[in-house]
Structures are given as C-alpha cells and as structure tokens.
MDTraj code that builds the backbone (N, CA, C; nanometers):
import mdtraj as md
import numpy as np

residues = "UNK UNK UNK UNK UNK UNK UNK UNK UNK UNK UNK UNK UNK UNK UNK UNK UNK UNK UNK UNK UNK UNK UNK UNK UNK UNK UNK UNK UNK UNK UNK UNK UNK UNK UNK UNK UNK UNK UNK UNK UNK UNK UNK UNK UNK UNK UNK UNK UNK UNK UNK UNK UNK UNK UNK UNK UNK UNK UNK UNK UNK UNK UNK UNK UNK UNK UNK UNK UNK UNK UNK UNK UNK UNK UNK UNK UNK UNK UNK UNK UNK UNK UNK UNK UNK UNK UNK UNK UNK UNK UNK UNK UNK UNK UNK UNK UNK UNK UNK UNK UNK UNK UNK UNK UNK UNK UNK UNK UNK UNK UNK UNK UNK UNK UNK UNK UNK UNK UNK UNK UNK UNK UNK UNK UNK UNK UNK UNK UNK UNK UNK UNK UNK UNK UNK UNK UNK UNK UNK UNK UNK UNK UNK UNK UNK UNK UNK UNK UNK UNK UNK UNK UNK UNK UNK UNK UNK UNK UNK UNK UNK UNK UNK UNK UNK UNK UNK UNK UNK UNK UNK UNK UNK UNK UNK UNK UNK UNK UNK UNK UNK UNK UNK UNK UNK UNK UNK UNK UNK UNK UNK UNK UNK UNK UNK UNK UNK UNK UNK UNK UNK UNK UNK UNK UNK UNK UNK UNK UNK UNK UNK UNK UNK".split()
xyz = np.array([
    [11.0567, 9.6058, 9.4930],
    [10.9271, 9.5865, 9.4261],
    [10.8882, 9.4385, 9.4356],
    [10.7640, 9.4110, 9.4777],
    [10.7203, 9.2730, 9.4901],
    [10.6939, 9.2134, 9.3536],
    [10.6943, 9.0804, 9.3487],
    [10.6652, 9.0118, 9.2226],
    [10.5261, 9.0487, 9.1735],
    [10.4289, 9.0590, 9.2676],
    [10.2918, 9.0935, 9.2283],
    [10.2873, 9.2291, 9.1614],
    [10.3529, 9.3293, 9.2236],
    [10.3483, 9.4648, 9.1677],
    [10.4187, 9.4725, 9.0329],
    [10.5259, 9.3933, 9.0185],
    [10.5966, 9.3939, 8.8905],
    [10.5066, 9.3416, 8.7792],
    [10.4349, 9.2323, 8.8080],
    [10.3437, 9.1782, 8.7073],
    [10.2278, 9.2748, 8.6815],
    [10.1840, 9.3429, 8.7864],
    [10.0763, 9.4399, 8.7702],
    [10.1203, 9.5544, 8.6795],
    [10.2417, 9.6026, 8.7005],
    [10.2946, 9.7098, 8.6162],
    [10.3047, 9.6661, 8.4713],
    [10.3434, 9.5395, 8.4509],
    [10.3531, 9.4922, 8.3133],
    [10.2162, 9.4864, 8.2474],
    [10.1148, 9.4437, 8.3236],
    [9.9787, 9.4420, 8.2688],
    [9.9373, 9.5814, 8.2247],
    [9.9735, 9.6822, 8.3044],
    [9.9429, 9.8209, 8.2679],
    [10.0153, 9.8597, 8.1400],
    [10.1410, 9.8142, 8.1274],
    [10.2189, 9.8482, 8.0084],
    [10.1545, 9.7914, 7.8829],
    [10.0993, 9.6697, 7.8934],
    [10.0302, 9.6087, 7.7790],
    [9.9128, 9.6952, 7.7367],
    [9.8366, 9.7440, 7.8356],
    [9.7212, 9.8267, 7.8049],
    [9.7622, 9.9580, 7.7387],
    [9.8651, 10.0225, 7.7926],
    [9.9093, 10.1500, 7.7384],
    [9.9590, 10.1346, 7.5960],
    [10.0371, 10.0279, 7.5717],
    [10.0929, 10.0078, 7.4384],
    [9.9829, 9.9863, 7.3354],
    [9.8796, 9.9101, 7.3711],
    [9.7723, 9.8860, 7.2748],
    [9.6913, 10.0126, 7.2512],
    [9.6773, 10.0963, 7.3547],
    [9.6039, 10.2211, 7.3370],
    [9.6787, 10.3181, 7.2472],
    [9.8125, 10.3110, 7.2478],
    [9.8926, 10.4044, 7.1728],
    [9.9138, 10.3623, 7.0278],
    [9.8772, 10.2376, 6.9954],
    [9.8978, 10.1903, 6.8588],
    [9.8132, 10.2727, 6.7615],
    [9.8690, 10.3032, 6.6460],
    [9.7993, 10.3827, 6.5462],
    [9.6965, 10.2957, 6.4729],
    [9.5840, 10.3566, 6.4401],
    [9.4781, 10.2845, 6.3701],
    [9.4767, 10.3239, 6.2225],
    [9.4673, 10.2235, 6.1374],
    [9.4525, 10.2502, 5.9952],
    [9.3065, 10.2251, 5.9591],
    [9.2787, 10.2020, 5.8317],
    [9.1402, 10.1822, 5.7892],
    [9.0761, 10.0690, 5.8675],
    [8.9515, 10.0886, 5.9099],
    [8.8875, 9.9967, 6.0040],
    [8.8729, 9.8542, 5.9532],
    [8.8740, 9.8303, 5.8221],
    [8.8592, 9.6944, 5.7705],
    [8.9929, 9.6312, 5.7340],
    [9.1013, 9.7031, 5.7511],
    [9.2320, 9.6443, 5.7261],
    [9.2663, 9.5481, 5.8387],
    [9.3428, 9.4468, 5.8054],
    [9.3695, 9.3397, 5.8999],
    [9.4255, 9.3904, 6.0327],
    [9.5192, 9.4821, 6.0235],
    [9.5827, 9.5326, 6.1451],
    [9.4824, 9.6040, 6.2350],
    [9.3925, 9.6813, 6.1764],
    [9.2925, 9.7534, 6.2539],
    [9.1922, 9.6588, 6.3188],
    [9.1554, 9.5530, 6.2475],
    [9.0616, 9.4561, 6.3049],
    [9.1250, 9.3873, 6.4252],
    [9.2525, 9.3507, 6.4129],
    [9.3229, 9.2879, 6.5252],
    [9.3248, 9.3794, 6.6466],
    [9.3595, 9.5045, 6.6229],
    [9.3669, 9.6007, 6.7324],
    [9.2300, 9.6236, 6.7952],
    [9.1264, 9.6199, 6.7141],
    [8.9909, 9.6374, 6.7656],
    [8.9567, 9.5250, 6.8634],
    [8.9807, 9.4022, 6.8238],
    [8.9535, 9.2902, 6.9145],
    [9.0453, 9.2940, 7.0364],
    [9.1715, 9.3289, 7.0144],
    [9.2657, 9.3358, 7.1264],
    [9.2182, 9.4319, 7.2353],
    [9.1420, 9.5333, 7.1962],
    [9.1015, 9.6349, 7.2936],
    [9.0161, 9.5768, 7.4062],
    [8.9532, 9.4622, 7.3831],
    [8.8706, 9.4011, 7.4882],
    [8.9541, 9.3395, 7.5998],
    [9.0830, 9.3216, 7.5766],
    [9.1617, 9.2536, 7.6797],
    [9.1730, 9.3355, 7.8077],
    [9.1431, 9.4654, 7.8023],
    [9.1591, 9.5455, 7.9244],
    [9.0609, 9.5022, 8.0332],
    [8.9480, 9.4413, 7.9947],
    [8.8552, 9.3929, 8.0967],
    [8.9177, 9.2818, 8.1807],
    [9.0063, 9.2041, 8.1196],
    [9.0719, 9.0952, 8.1915],
    [9.2054, 9.1369, 8.2511],
    [9.2770, 9.2267, 8.1829],
    [9.4114, 9.2621, 8.2281],
    [9.4135, 9.3738, 8.3322],
    [9.3250, 9.4710, 8.3199],
    [9.3280, 9.5847, 8.4116],
    [9.3180, 9.5434, 8.5590],
    [9.2305, 9.4480, 8.5949],
    [9.2218, 9.4095, 8.7366],
    [9.3515, 9.3485, 8.7904],
    [9.4361, 9.2988, 8.7024],
    [9.5600, 9.2358, 8.7471],
    [9.6618, 9.3385, 8.7962],
    [9.6342, 9.4652, 8.7696],
    [9.7204, 9.5723, 8.8184],
    [9.6748, 9.6223, 8.9556],
    [9.5698, 9.5599, 9.0095],
    [9.5152, 9.6027, 9.1383],
    [9.5445, 9.4969, 9.2447],
    [9.5855, 9.5419, 9.3617],
    [9.6153, 9.4469, 9.4688],
    [9.4879, 9.3864, 9.5258],
    [9.3761, 9.4565, 9.5127],
    [9.2472, 9.4015, 9.5546],
    [9.1516, 9.4122, 9.4366],
    [9.1545, 9.3130, 9.3471],
    [9.0793, 9.3234, 9.2216],
    [8.9302, 9.2949, 9.2322],
    [8.8804, 9.2586, 9.3503],
    [8.7392, 9.2216, 9.3643],
    [8.6499, 9.3414, 9.3342],
    [8.5441, 9.3187, 9.2555],
    [8.4509, 9.4244, 9.2145],
    [8.3131, 9.4016, 9.2754],
    [8.2361, 9.5101, 9.2849],
    [8.0980, 9.4990, 9.3319],
    [8.0105, 9.4417, 9.2207],
    [7.8941, 9.3927, 9.2580],
    [7.8006, 9.3402, 9.1583],
    [7.7610, 9.4494, 9.0592],
    [7.7494, 9.5726, 9.1078],
    [7.7119, 9.6842, 9.0191],
    [7.8213, 9.7094, 8.9151],
    [7.9465, 9.6998, 8.9568],
    [8.0581, 9.7182, 8.8635],
    [8.0576, 9.6089, 8.7567],
    [8.0319, 9.4858, 8.8003],
    [8.0297, 9.3741, 8.7070],
    [7.9155, 9.3894, 8.6065],
    [7.7989, 9.4293, 8.6543],
    [7.6842, 9.4499, 8.5652],
    [7.7123, 9.5610, 8.4646],
    [7.7828, 9.6646, 8.5077],
    [7.8195, 9.7732, 8.4164],
    [7.9144, 9.7234, 8.3088],
    [8.0125, 9.6416, 8.3496],
    [8.1056, 9.5853, 8.2521],
    [8.0331, 9.4969, 8.1523],
    [7.9385, 9.4188, 8.2002],
    [7.8598, 9.3333, 8.1117],
    [7.7890, 9.4172, 8.0061],
    [7.7260, 9.5257, 8.0474],
    [7.6544, 9.6121, 7.9531],
    [7.7499, 9.6715, 7.8499],
    [7.8660, 9.7166, 7.8966],
    [7.9646, 9.7758, 7.8057],
    [8.0085, 9.6756, 7.6995],
    [8.0369, 9.5539, 7.7430],
    [8.0853, 9.4522, 7.6493],
    [7.9744, 9.4109, 7.5530],
    [7.8537, 9.3941, 7.6051],
    [7.7402, 9.3580, 7.5190],
    [7.7153, 9.4624, 7.4118],
    [7.7320, 9.5888, 7.4474],
    [7.7078, 9.6972, 7.3520],
    [7.8145, 9.7053, 7.2435],
    [7.9283, 9.6429, 7.2668],
    [8.0420, 9.6398, 7.1750],
    [8.1079, 9.7777, 7.1624],
    [8.2368, 9.7731, 7.1374],
    [8.3113, 9.8969, 7.1155],
    [8.2694, 9.9565, 6.9812],
    [8.2972, 10.0852, 6.9609],
    [8.2573, 10.1506, 6.8355],
    [8.3237, 10.0860, 6.7143],
    [8.4524, 10.0484, 6.7281],
    [8.5191, 9.9853, 6.6131],
    [8.4606, 9.8472, 6.5855],
    [8.4195, 9.7758, 6.6912],
    [8.3599, 9.6437, 6.6745],
    [8.2245, 9.6557, 6.6044],
    [8.1484, 9.7567, 6.6407],
    [8.0197, 9.7780, 6.5731],
    [8.0395, 9.8042, 6.4235],
    [8.1456, 9.8767, 6.3913],
    [8.1705, 9.9109, 6.2506],
    [8.2196, 9.7921, 6.1693],
    [8.2673, 9.6873, 6.2363],
    [8.3146, 9.5696, 6.1631],
    [8.2026, 9.5043, 6.0824],
    [8.0782, 9.5271, 6.1232],
    [7.9645, 9.4704, 6.0504],
    [7.9585, 9.5221, 5.9076],
    [8.0216, 9.6364, 5.8822],
    [8.0223, 9.6936, 5.7480],
    [8.1380, 9.6431, 5.6626],
    [8.2278, 9.5645, 5.7230],
    [8.3428, 9.5123, 5.6496],
    [8.3010, 9.3941, 5.5623],
    [8.3753, 9.3663, 5.4556],
    [8.3435, 9.2507, 5.3696],
    [8.3422, 9.1205, 5.4493],
    [8.2602, 9.0281, 5.4033],
    [8.2451, 8.9014, 5.4751],
    [8.3770, 8.8277, 5.4887],
    [8.4637, 8.8340, 5.3839],
    [8.5905, 8.7620, 5.3928],
    [8.6801, 8.8165, 5.5035],
    [8.6678, 8.9455, 5.5338],
    [8.7438, 9.0045, 5.6434],
    [8.6935, 8.9496, 5.7757],
    [8.5623, 8.9523, 5.7931],
    [8.5039, 8.9051, 5.9186],
    [8.5275, 8.7557, 5.9389],
    [8.5252, 8.6787, 5.8301],
    [8.5482, 8.5345, 5.8392],
    [8.6883, 8.5033, 5.8901],
    [8.7849, 8.5867, 5.8541],
    [8.9222, 8.5649, 5.8979],
    [8.9408, 8.5846, 6.0475],
    [8.8410, 8.6431, 6.1116],
    [8.8549, 8.6736, 6.2542],
    [8.7462, 8.6067, 6.3383],
    [8.7023, 8.4905, 6.2953],
    [8.6006, 8.4189, 6.3727],
    [8.6559, 8.3761, 6.5088],
    [8.7848, 8.3434, 6.5152],
    [8.8435, 8.3041, 6.6441],
    [8.8432, 8.4224, 6.7410],
    [8.8783, 8.5405, 6.6917],
    [8.8760, 8.6588, 6.7774],
    [8.7340, 8.6930, 6.8214],
    [8.6377, 8.6711, 6.7325],
    [8.4978, 8.6956, 6.7693],
    [8.4557, 8.6007, 6.8815],
    [8.5019, 8.4771, 6.8749],
    [8.4721, 8.3826, 6.9836],
    [8.5387, 8.4275, 7.1138],
    [8.6561, 8.4888, 7.1024],
    [8.7220, 8.5423, 7.2214],
    [8.6403, 8.6539, 7.2838],
    [8.5888, 8.7430, 7.1987],
    [8.5006, 8.8492, 7.2486],
    [8.3791, 8.7885, 7.3186],
    [8.3174, 8.6884, 7.2557],
    [8.1984, 8.6249, 7.3131],
    [8.2304, 8.5579, 7.4471],
    [8.3495, 8.4994, 7.4575],
    [8.3894, 8.4349, 7.5827],
    [8.4053, 8.5379, 7.6949],
    [8.4615, 8.6534, 7.6610],
    [8.4757, 8.7599, 7.7605],
    [8.3386, 8.8129, 7.8007],
    [8.2524, 8.8322, 7.7024],
    [8.1155, 8.8774, 7.7302],
    [8.0443, 8.7793, 7.8231],
    [8.0528, 8.6505, 7.7920],
    [7.9830, 8.5498, 7.8725],
    [8.0402, 8.5424, 8.0136],
    [8.1702, 8.5641, 8.0270],
    [8.2335, 8.5605, 8.1598],
    [8.1788, 8.6730, 8.2471],
    [8.1758, 8.7950, 8.1926],
    [8.1344, 8.9092, 8.2736],
    [7.9829, 8.9225, 8.2863],
    [7.9078, 8.8547, 8.2012],
    [7.7624, 8.8627, 8.2095],
    [7.7023, 8.7491, 8.2913],
    [7.7875, 8.6659, 8.3493],
    [7.7452, 8.5655, 8.4460],
    [7.8034, 8.6109, 8.5798],
    [7.7177, 8.6587, 8.6684],
    [7.7644, 8.7242, 8.7904],
    [7.8544, 8.6350, 8.8745],
    [7.8164, 8.5090, 8.8910],
    [7.8974, 8.4196, 8.9734],
    [8.0343, 8.3946, 8.9093],
    [8.0345, 8.3717, 8.7786],
    [8.1604, 8.3465, 8.7089],
    [8.2525, 8.4678, 8.7194],
    [8.1943, 8.5873, 8.7016],
    [8.2745, 8.7097, 8.7120],
    [8.3299, 8.7267, 8.8525],
    [8.2466, 8.7011, 8.9537],
    [8.2944, 8.7097, 9.0923],
    [8.4102, 8.6133, 9.1145],
    [8.3927, 8.4901, 9.0664],
    [8.4983, 8.3896, 9.0841],
    [8.6262, 8.4305, 9.0111],
    [8.6107, 8.4933, 8.8946],
    [8.7296, 8.5376, 8.8207],
    [8.8075, 8.6400, 8.9020],
    [8.7389, 8.7416, 8.9532],
    [8.8076, 8.8438, 9.0314],
    [8.8728, 8.7834, 9.1561],
    [8.8008, 8.6918, 9.2197],
    [8.8579, 8.6275, 9.3384],
    [8.9797, 8.5449, 9.3009],
    [8.9752, 8.4779, 9.1865],
    [9.0883, 8.3931, 9.1448],
    [9.2158, 8.4738, 9.1272],
    [9.2027, 8.6019, 9.0911],
    [9.3212, 8.6862, 9.0737],
    [9.3889, 8.7133, 9.2069],
    [9.3093, 8.7300, 9.3111],
    [9.3657, 8.7583, 9.4428],
    [9.4201, 8.6320, 9.5091],
    [9.3977, 8.5166, 9.4459],
    [9.4434, 8.3902, 9.5027],
    [9.5780, 8.3455, 9.4471],
    [9.6429, 8.4314, 9.3681],
    [9.7743, 8.3979, 9.3136],
    [9.8833, 8.4467, 9.4089],
    [9.9804, 8.3627, 9.4328],
    [10.0963, 8.3994, 9.5136],
    [10.2050, 8.4474, 9.4183],
    [10.2297, 8.5787, 9.4159],
    [10.3247, 8.6361, 9.3217],
    [10.4645, 8.5798, 9.3342],
    [10.5035, 8.5454, 9.4570],
    [10.6379, 8.4916, 9.4782],
    [10.6558, 8.3570, 9.4094],
    [10.5459, 8.2840, 9.3902],
    [10.5512, 8.1558, 9.3187],
    [10.5225, 8.1741, 9.1696],
    [10.4394, 8.2740, 9.1398],
    [10.3951, 8.2938, 9.0020],
    [10.5091, 8.3361, 8.9096],
    [10.5907, 8.4299, 8.9540],
    [10.6961, 8.4829, 8.8674],
    [10.8001, 8.3761, 8.8298],
    [10.8524, 8.2988, 8.9248],
    [10.9468, 8.1933, 8.8850],
    [10.8855, 8.0903, 8.7906],
    [10.7561, 8.0630, 8.8088],
    [10.6893, 7.9669, 8.7213],
    [10.6796, 8.0231, 8.5800],
    [10.6476, 8.1512, 8.5671],
    [10.6448, 8.2157, 8.4353],
    [10.7817, 8.2065, 8.3698],
    [10.8839, 8.2295, 8.4482],
    [11.0198, 8.2235, 8.3948],
    [11.0517, 8.0830, 8.3442],
    [11.0090, 7.9830, 8.4193],
    [11.0335, 7.8443, 8.3813],
    [10.9615, 7.8083, 8.2517],
    [10.8371, 7.8506, 8.2404],
    [10.7560, 7.8136, 8.1236],
    [10.7827, 7.9015, 8.0019],
    [10.8606, 8.0055, 8.0203],
    [10.8925, 8.0939, 7.9082],
    [10.9603, 8.0166, 7.7956],
    [11.0454, 7.9223, 7.8317],
    [11.1133, 7.8407, 7.7309],
    [11.0148, 7.7463, 7.6629],
    [10.9184, 7.6950, 7.7384],
    [10.8193, 7.6035, 7.6804],
    [10.7351, 7.6730, 7.5736],
    [10.7131, 7.8027, 7.5929],
    [10.6291, 7.8791, 7.4997],
    [10.7110, 7.9842, 7.4268],
    [10.8348, 7.9494, 7.3948],
    [10.9263, 8.0458, 7.3315],
    [10.8730, 8.0976, 7.1992],
    [10.8113, 8.0104, 7.1199],
    [10.7609, 8.0535, 6.9892],
    [10.6471, 8.1533, 7.0057],
    [10.5627, 8.1322, 7.1083],
    [10.4537, 8.2257, 7.1329],
    [10.5076, 8.3612, 7.1781],
    [10.6075, 8.3582, 7.2677],
    [10.6657, 8.4839, 7.3134],
    [10.7279, 8.5595, 7.1966],
    [10.7856, 8.4850, 7.1018],
    [10.8552, 8.5488, 6.9895],
    [10.7588, 8.6146, 6.8912],
    [10.6384, 8.5580, 6.8754],
    [10.5448, 8.6108, 6.7758],
    [10.4339, 8.6953, 6.8362],
    [10.3919, 8.6638, 6.9575],
    [10.2853, 8.7409, 7.0217],
    [10.2994, 8.7248, 7.1722],
    [10.3444, 8.8306, 7.2388],
    [10.3689, 8.8242, 7.3828],
    [10.2432, 8.7862, 7.4597],
    [10.1259, 8.8300, 7.4109],
    [10.0009, 8.7970, 7.4784],
    [9.9740, 8.6480, 7.4808],
    [10.0040, 8.5791, 7.3699],
    [9.9840, 8.4340, 7.3642],
    [10.0752, 8.3633, 7.4628],
    [10.2008, 8.4057, 7.4672],
    [10.2957, 8.3426, 7.5585],
    [10.2570, 8.3619, 7.7033],
    [10.2159, 8.4829, 7.7395],
    [10.1782, 8.5112, 7.8777],
    [10.0521, 8.4350, 7.9180],
    [9.9549, 8.4256, 7.8270],
    [9.8309, 8.3545, 7.8585],
    [9.8577, 8.2053, 7.8797],
    [9.9421, 8.1469, 7.7955],
    [9.9725, 8.0043, 7.8099],
    [10.0521, 7.9779, 7.9370],
    [10.1452, 8.0675, 7.9688],
    [10.2209, 8.0520, 8.0924],
    [10.1296, 8.0670, 8.2135],
    [10.0340, 8.1604, 8.2066],
    [9.9403, 8.1802, 8.3170],
    [9.8552, 8.0556, 8.3411],
    [9.8136, 7.9904, 8.2322],
    [9.7382, 7.8655, 8.2459],
    [9.8221, 7.7578, 8.3132],
    [9.9481, 7.7486, 8.2712],
    [10.0368, 7.6444, 8.3230],
    [10.0747, 7.6688, 8.4684],
    [10.0734, 7.7947, 8.5117],
    [10.1272, 7.8298, 8.6434],
    [10.0229, 7.8499, 8.7523],
    [9.8955, 7.8508, 8.7172],
    [9.7976, 7.8896, 8.8187],
    [9.7972, 7.7938, 8.9379],
    [9.7927, 7.6667, 8.9121],
    [9.7817, 7.5709, 9.0228],
    [9.9021, 7.5791, 9.1159],
    [10.0232, 7.5899, 9.0585],
    [10.1431, 7.5927, 9.1421],
    [10.1577, 7.7236, 9.2190],
    [10.0891, 7.8296, 9.1735],
    [10.0981, 7.9588, 9.2422],
    [9.9741, 7.9876, 9.3267],
    [9.8863, 7.8891, 9.3402],
    [9.7612, 7.9060, 9.4147],
    [9.7895, 7.9254, 9.5629],
    [9.7217, 8.0238, 9.6235],
    [9.7397, 8.0530, 9.7653],
    [9.6410, 7.9718, 9.8489],
    [9.6910, 7.9157, 9.9555],
    [9.6051, 7.8350, 10.0437],
    [9.5023, 7.9198, 10.1170],
    [9.5205, 8.0521, 10.1156],
    [9.4260, 8.1415, 10.1833],
    [9.3062, 8.1784, 10.0949],
    [9.3002, 8.1241, 9.9767],
    [9.1935, 8.1588, 9.8828],
    [9.0571, 8.1152, 9.9369],
    [8.9567, 8.2022, 9.9295],
    [8.8227, 8.1631, 9.9762],
    [8.7539, 8.0631, 9.8833],
    [8.8070, 8.0467, 9.7614],
    [8.7536, 7.9489, 9.6674],
    [8.8355, 7.8214, 9.6734],
    [8.7749, 7.7113, 9.6330],
    [8.8512, 7.5886, 9.6175],
    [8.9445, 7.6041, 9.4977],
    [9.0498, 7.5241, 9.4936],
    [9.1409, 7.5294, 9.3798],
    [9.0654, 7.5026, 9.2501],
    [8.9745, 7.4074, 9.2524],
    [8.8991, 7.3724, 9.1311],
    [8.8184, 7.4916, 9.0797],
    [8.7486, 7.5619, 9.1696],
    [8.6655, 7.6752, 9.1286],
    [8.7508, 7.7916, 9.0790],
    [8.8570, 7.8221, 9.1521],
    [8.9439, 7.9336, 9.1143],
    [9.0147, 7.9052, 8.9819],
    [9.0638, 7.7844, 8.9670],
    [9.1353, 7.7482, 8.8447],
    [9.0410, 7.7488, 8.7255],
    [8.9173, 7.7047, 8.7443],
    [8.8193, 7.7035, 8.6360],
    [8.7914, 7.8455, 8.5880],
    [8.7704, 7.9383, 8.6827],
    [8.7427, 8.0778, 8.6451],
    [8.8633, 8.1397, 8.5764],
    [8.9800, 8.1134, 8.6295],
    [9.1026, 8.1692, 8.5710],
    [9.1277, 8.1116, 8.4319],
    [9.1021, 7.9828, 8.4152],
    [9.1220, 7.9196, 8.2839],
    [9.0293, 7.9791, 8.1788],
    [8.9066, 8.0110, 8.2189],
    [8.8137, 8.0734, 8.1243],
    [8.8691, 8.2060, 8.0732],
    [8.9291, 8.2814, 8.1630],
    [8.9830, 8.4114, 8.1215],
    [9.1009, 8.3950, 8.0272],
    [9.1916, 8.3025, 8.0583],
    [9.3099, 8.2856, 7.9741],
    [9.2743, 8.2263, 7.8377],
    [9.1796, 8.1341, 7.8353],
    [9.1366, 8.0779, 7.7073],
    [9.0661, 8.1830, 7.6221],
    [8.9942, 8.2735, 7.6874],
    [8.9316, 8.3846, 7.6137],
    [9.0390, 8.4732, 7.5514],
    [9.1457, 8.4995, 7.6257],
    [9.2552, 8.5805, 7.5727],
    [9.3245, 8.5104, 7.4563],
    [9.3435, 8.3796, 7.4673],
    [9.4068, 8.3050, 7.3584],
    [9.3257, 8.3187, 7.2293],
    [9.1941, 8.3143, 7.2425],
    [9.1086, 8.3326, 7.1248],
    [9.1111, 8.4770, 7.0769],
    [9.1034, 8.5700, 7.1708],
    [9.1016, 8.7114, 7.1352],
    [9.2283, 8.7519, 7.0606],
    [9.3421, 8.6961, 7.1006],
    [9.4692, 8.7285, 7.0360],
    [9.4922, 8.6469, 6.9087],
    [9.4029, 8.5512, 6.8818],
    [9.4200, 8.4688, 6.7629],
    [9.5411, 8.3791, 6.7730],
    [9.5641, 8.3217, 6.8873],
    [9.6839, 8.2390, 6.9086],
    [9.6739, 8.1069, 6.8323],
    [9.7823, 8.0314, 6.8342],
    [9.7898, 7.9007, 6.7682],
    [9.7762, 7.9105, 6.6171],
    [9.8355, 8.0145, 6.5609],
    [9.8465, 8.0218, 6.4159],
    [9.7254, 8.0728, 6.3427],
    [9.6223, 8.1241, 6.4144],
    [9.5069, 8.1771, 6.3438],
    [9.5374, 8.3174, 6.2923],
    [9.4393, 8.3783, 6.2280],
    [9.4645, 8.5003, 6.1519],
    [9.5277, 8.6120, 6.2322],
    [9.4904, 8.6249, 6.3603],
    [9.5386, 8.7390, 6.4367],
    [9.6660, 8.7139, 6.5133],
    [9.7342, 8.6019, 6.4927],
    [9.8552, 8.5737, 6.5690],
    [9.9719, 8.6479, 6.5071],
    [10.0102, 8.7540, 6.5691],
    [10.1126, 8.8408, 6.5127],
    [10.1762, 8.9226, 6.6240],
    [10.2839, 8.9917, 6.5926],
    [10.3479, 9.0791, 6.6889],
    [10.2951, 9.2198, 6.6672],
    [10.2092, 9.2646, 6.7551],
    [10.1444, 9.3943, 6.7392],
    [10.2447, 9.5069, 6.7556],
    [10.2127, 9.6256, 6.7013],
    [10.3006, 9.7404, 6.7179],
    [10.3263, 9.7664, 6.8658],
    [10.4510, 9.7824, 6.9021],
    [10.4874, 9.8093, 7.0399],
    [10.5138, 9.6855, 7.1213],
    [10.4766, 9.5663, 7.0709],
    [10.4940, 9.4468, 7.1517],
    [10.6379, 9.3970, 7.1538],
    [10.7204, 9.4366, 7.0572],
    [10.8624, 9.4031, 7.0667],
    [10.9208, 9.4627, 7.1939],
    [10.8887, 9.5885, 7.2219],
    [10.9364, 9.6538, 7.3429],
    [10.8781, 9.5874, 7.4661],
    [10.7499, 9.5516, 7.4603],
    [10.6862, 9.4868, 7.5736],
    [10.7482, 9.3507, 7.6024],
    [10.7838, 9.2780, 7.4965],
    [10.8464, 9.1481, 7.5152],
    [10.9770, 9.1621, 7.5915],
    [11.0598, 9.2560, 7.5485],
    [11.1871, 9.2777, 7.6163],
    [11.1653, 9.3195, 7.7607],
    [11.0691, 9.4083, 7.7830],
    [11.0411, 9.4549, 7.9190],
    [10.9920, 9.3414, 8.0073],
    [10.9082, 9.2546, 7.9503],
    [10.8545, 9.1426, 8.0281],
    [10.9651, 9.0486, 8.0731],
    [11.0556, 9.0165, 7.9831],
    [11.1623, 8.9234, 8.0172],
    [11.2550, 8.9818, 8.1230],
    [11.2875, 9.1101, 8.1102],
    [11.3723, 9.1755, 8.2098],
    [11.3017, 9.1800, 8.3440],
    [11.1719, 9.2149, 8.3424],
    [11.0943, 9.2277, 8.4645],
    [11.0833, 9.0951, 8.5382],
    [11.0577, 8.9888, 8.4641],
    [11.0432, 8.8580, 8.5277],
    [11.1753, 8.8121, 8.5901],
    [11.2861, 8.8337, 8.5187],
    [11.4164, 8.7951, 8.5737],
    [11.4495, 8.8767, 8.6984],
    [11.4189, 9.0072, 8.6948],
    [11.4518, 9.0949, 8.8054],
    [11.3762, 9.0557, 8.9318],
    [11.2446, 9.0311, 8.9169],
    [11.1624, 9.0022, 9.0330],
    [11.1853, 8.8626, 9.0880],
    [11.2360, 8.7709, 9.0060],
    [11.2583, 8.6346, 9.0536],
    [11.4007, 8.6144, 9.1036],
    [11.4833, 8.7200, 9.0932],
    [11.6232, 8.7086, 9.1372],
    [11.6326, 8.6990, 9.2883],
])
top = md.Topology()
chain = top.add_chain()
for i, resn in enumerate(residues, 1):
    res = top.add_residue(resn, chain, resSeq=i)
    for name in ("N", "CA", "C"):
        top.add_atom(name, md.element.get_by_symbol(name[0]), res)
traj = md.Trajectory(xyz[None], top)
C-alpha cells in the first residue's frame, strides 16, 4: 500500500467515524461540535482520491450546499445565545470553508494543491511532527493532523505541480487553518476528543509507522 493510499484511507476513516457518532439534543455542547465537524468532509473527502481535481460545476454545487448550511447548523439559530457564543471559532471555520469553495480560483487551487503532495515525503514528515504536536494528537486527532499538514506541505511538495509552491501552499494553508477553527483547536470550546477518535488516533499512528517503514 502506498503512503498516499494509506493517508487517503485514514481520511475516509475520519469521515465514517464522525458519521457514526450518536447525536444528542441539538443545543448540547457535544451535538454542536459534531454539527460543525460535519463540514470537514468537504476538505477531507478529496484527500481519499488519487485525482482530487473537480469541475467548475462540482465546485459551484459545493458552494451552494455550504452556503445553504446543514440542517443541524440551521437549527443552531434556535439555541440560546450563550451556546452559540461558545462556538464562534467553529463558526469562523465554517465561514472559511464556505469562502474557500465559493471562490472558484481558490477552490481550484485547493484541489490542485492536494495532487501536488508527494506521499513518500509526506508520511515521514507527519511522523516527525507527531511529537511536536503530541498534545494536539492526545486531545483531538484532527488538530494534530491539521498542524502536521501545515508543517509538512512545503517539504512534501512535488516539483511536477502545475502551481507554484507559493500558490499551492497558500491554498493548502487556507484549508488547514479552516479545519483548525472548525475543530476548535488551541484550547477553544470545541477542542476535545470526539467519540470514536480514540480509535482513530491509534489507527493513525499505526498507519503512519507502517507506511513510512
């Protein structure tokens, strides 16, 4: 199994685990976190594809979907103000994802930036930076992976990329920073270990070691 495919499989596992998490009352903290987390599939799903580039029509459709908001996100408007205030960082993450996909050039560059990663370089770099972000991995696997992805993009950049390093890195950084906000990283309200992420953490560490061996 190639390093790229291993990372792609892990991205799929993240999506499946979040879909399988049980939902409680929509205004409870755990449910609000899971609601915002659901937007990460727009950024993570393409990473499971060997050719993640999308057509302009696909991008425009994604923009409309995100702008319309998920059903649980729409219902958050009925939650008490103190609940919504606790998740302003996650709301900014949603807005960052919306703005990324609703700007056609930025979205194109994002998809292209994914195909410009050299998996053989990316996996060892993730392994190296895992220690640097140990606290993030311990509390929220998404935060640790996003920070490692930011740190590793330049060193894993492929010389065959049709974009310049500056353009590709800029688009990729926008996506990872959006995820950091969406997950509530850096000690904000949503920084927690979601249901099922303990298993994902263990799987990620095993997968990274296996593919970099």
